[in-house]
N, C-alpha and C positions, 0 to 999 in steps of 0.2 A: 538265594534263587539260583538254580542251576541254568545251564545254557538252554536246555529244552524249553523251560518255562519262559525264559526271556525271548526266545524265537517265536513261541506261540503268542506272547503278548505283543510283540512287534507286528506279527501278521494280523492279529485281531485289530490293532490300532489302524493299520493300513486299510483293512477291509471296512472299518467304520468310517474312515475318511472318504473312501470311495462311495459308500452308500450315501453319506451326507452330500457329496458332490453331485451324485446322480439325482438325488431328491431336489437339490437346488436348481439344477438345470431343467428338470421336469416342471417344477413350479414356475420358473422363469418363462419357459416356452408356453405354458398354459396361460400365464398372465399376459404375455404378448399377444396370443391369439384372442383372448377375451377383449383386450384393448382394441385390437384391429376390428373386431366385430361390433362391440358395444361402445367403443370410445374410451377416452381417458379424461376424467374430470380434472385431475391434477395438472396435466399438461395442456388441457383445453383442446384436445383433438377429437374430431368426430369419427365414429366407427362406420363400418360398412352398412349396418342397419340404418343408422341415422342418415347417411348420404343417400341411400336408396329411397328412404321415406321422403326426404326433401325433394328428390328428383320426381317421384310420383306425384307429390303435391303440386310441384311447379308445372308438371306436364298437364295437369287437369285445370290449371288456371288460364285465363286469357292472356294474350301476349301483353307484356307490360309496355305501356305507351311511352317509352323513352325514345330519344333520338336514334339510337342504334337499332331499335326494333323497327321503327318506321322506315329507316333507310333500308333495312334488310327486306321488309315487305315490298317496298317499291322496286327493289332490285329483282325480287322473285317475280313480281308482276310483269316487269319488262322481259325477263327470260321466258315466261310462259307465253306472252304475246308474240315474241319472236319465234318461239317454237311452233305456235299455232299458225302463224303466217307462213313459215317454211313448210309445214305439213300440208297446208291448204294449197300452196304453190305446187308442191310435188304431186298432190292428188289431182289437181285441176290442169295439169299440163296437157291433157288430151281434150280439154273443153273445145267446143265448136260453136260457131254462130252462123246462121243461115240467112241468105239474102231474101228479101221479099219477092214473091212470085205471084203468078195468077193461076187459077185452076187449070186452064188449058195448057199453059207452059209446063206446069208440074206434071200433068197427065202425060204429055209427050215425053218428058224426061223419064217418068216412071216406066213407061213401056220400053223405052230404049235401054234403060239401065237393067231392067228385069231380064231382057234378052242377053245382056252382057254377063250378068251373074250366072244365068242358067248355062251359058256356054263355057264357064270356067272349067279347068281340067278336072275330070272325074272318070268314073267307070261306066257311065251310061252312054255307050258308043263314043267315048272320049269326052263327054260333057259331065257336068256336075249334077244335073237334074233332067227329068223328062222334059221334052219340048213344051208340053202343055202345063208345066208347073207354074202356078200363078201367085205364089208367096202368100198363101192364107188370107189374112185380113185385107190384102191389097188386090184380091182377085176381082172385086167389083170394078176397080179402076183400070186393071191391066187387060182383062179378057172379057168383061161384061159390058164395057162401054160407058160405065157410070162416071160422071164428072164429080171430082171432090168438091166439097163445100168450102167456100172461101174462109169461113170462120175456123175450119179445121186444118188449114194449110200449114200453119206453124207446127202443130203437133204431128201431122203426117210427114212433114219434112224431117223432123227430128227422128221419128220412128223408122222411116225408111233408111236414113243414114245409119242408125244403129244396126238395123238388119243387114245392110250391105257390108258394114264393117265386119260383122261376125261371119257372114257368108264367105267373105274373102279370106278370113282366117281359116275357115274350114277347108276351103279349096287348097290353100297353101300347105295345110297340114297333111293333105293327101287322103281325105275321106273318099269313100266309094260313091255315095249318092246322098243328096239332100232330098228328104221325103216330105217334110212338112215344116211350116213356120207358123206360130200362133203368138198372140199377145198373152203375157202372163197376168198374174193376179195383182201386180203392182201398178196397174194402169189408173186405178181410181185416185191415187194420191196426186198424180199429175193433173187430172181433170179438176180436182178440188183446188189445187194451187192456181191453175189458170182461171178458174171461176172467181177466186178471191182477187187475183190481179185485175181481172176485167171489171169487177165491182169497184175496186179502188180507182181505176181509171175513169169510170163513169161518174164517180162521186167527186172528182176533182172540180174545183170551181175555176181553175185557170189551167192553161196549157204549159205553164212554166215547169221546168223539171223539179221534182220534189227532192229536197236535200235529205240525205240520210244522216243519222247520228254517227258520231265518231266510232269507228270499228264495226259498224253495221254493214252487212252484205246481203245480197239476194240469197234466198233459201235454195239449197241444192234441189235438183229434181232427178227423179229416177224412173225408168221404165223397165218392166220385166218382160221376158220373152221365153218361149219354149221352142227349141229346135229339135227336130227328129231327123236322124241320118244314119246311114250304114257306114261302118268304119272298122278297119283292122285295129287290134290293140295298140300297135305302134302309132297309128294315126290318131287314135283317141288320146294317147298320152301327149302327142304334139299339140292337139287342140287345147288341152288343159294348160299346158305350158304357155301357149300363145296368148290365151285369155289372161293368165296371171301376169304376164310380162308386158302386156299392151299398155301404151301410153293412155289410151282411153280407160277410165276407171270402171272396170267390169268385175262384178262379183259372181261367182258360181254358187247358185242356191241349192243345187242338187242334180243328180243324174242317176239314170238306171240304164242297164244294158242287158241284152239277152240274145240267145241263139235260136234260130228257127228249129234246129234239131240238135240233139246231143250226139256229137260225132264220136265221142269215146264210147258211149253206150252202143251206138250202132256198130262200131268196129269190134266191140267185144261180144256182139250177138244180141244186143238188147232189142233189135228189131226182128228177131227170129219169130216171135209170136205173130207179129203183123204179117211177116212174110208167109207164115203157115196159113193164116186166114186168107191171104190173097191167093195162095196156091189152092186152098180148098174151094174158094169161090170160082177159081178157073178150072176146077177138076171136071166140070161138065162139058168143057170144050172137047172137041174131037182130038184124036191122037195126032192128026196132022197139025192142028193149031198148037198143041203142046210142043211138038218137035220144032215148029217154027219159032216159038217163044224161047225154047232152050238154045236154039242156034243163034239167037240175037240177044246177048246179055246187055243190060243197060250199062251206061258209063259208071254208075255207082257200084254195080256188081263187079265190074272190072277192077275198079280202084280197091274194093274190099278184098278181092282175091289177091291182088298184088301186095296189099298190106299184110295179108295172112302169110304169104310166102316169104316176105322179107322179115317178118317178126315185129314190125313197127305197128303199134296200135293206131296212132294218129300223128299227123304232121301239122303243127299249129300254123305253119306257113301256108298250108293248103286249106285251112278251115275257112268257111264262109265268114263274111264280116259280121260284127255285132250290130244289132239294132239298138241304137242309142237314143235316149230321150234326155236332153240337157236343158235345165232351167237356169237362167242367168238374169242379172239386172245390170243395166248400163246407167251410170251416174254422170251427171253434169253439174258442176259447181257454179256455172253461170259467170265465170270470171270474165269472159269476153263480152258478155252483156253489160257488165259493170264498166268495162273499159270503153265500150261504144257509147254507153249512156253518159259517162263523164266527158267524152269528146264532144257529144252533141250539146251538152250543157255549156261547155266552154265556148263552142261556136255561137250559141245563142247569146251568151253574155257579151262576146265581142261584137256581134251584130247590133245588139241593143246599145252598146257604148258608142259605136260609130254613128248611130242615128242621133 
């Protein structure tokens, strides 16, 4: 065998060893992957498929009633109860309670407070609303001379306080004018709750305070309102921010806003057709009347001419205020009622013990 054959034989042997080595490593890697997915019976290890299947089976089963599971459940219940208590405390930080009053006293307060709210800063000669503004549903009591019914005093106190709170926010935010206040659609819920409470009170056989079950609290109550006002965009943004950051729990249900006239269309000539009709209608007037009219341009025509000369279409700072309709709901979680009820119950028990 010459050197050439020996060299080729050595090269062939080395290539064969390399091929065998690569085949071994490929088979080893494939076996390891298969064992990782399906498991290895010889070594007694579970694969990925087996572990996932067991996890899915266990996740569909009820919690095993061992000591560790029971302890974990009790711990979770405690955490949830603490979270609910903290959330309720945060939401109810603006709750209020109202002292009992008489129809005459409440009417006197109502008339005086209505004047105070109407005189808050605004753009109606420096006031927030027109002097004759009577706050919608309270008009009968403020300007018509009607006396509120004693059975409705608690509800009227709460509603007036809600309205006064929101009106003060509107004035602080810088709206131009308050134009209307009405009750929203959420009033029936409150009336139903009060009727149920009244029936429960009438059905009690004794005057002793009724004990509530552990963790039970009074059902929250909510009243809805619709406010209409005129405001600049910046003032409207301040109104929304004030409502959302108020300690009183207030939710905005919706709002709409519009302009009386499209200032951009008017500046670009959108009113030319109406101006032409007006000119045609006035064409029958005498030459003297037309000259007098031309000699005295309206303030709007002067503003339009100035805008045309300057090249500015419209200035948002000079636009009239938006007409805004805002629907909102004021919530009360009755936390102060619970506290006052608990205090009354404690005082009654002490009085009975002393006897």
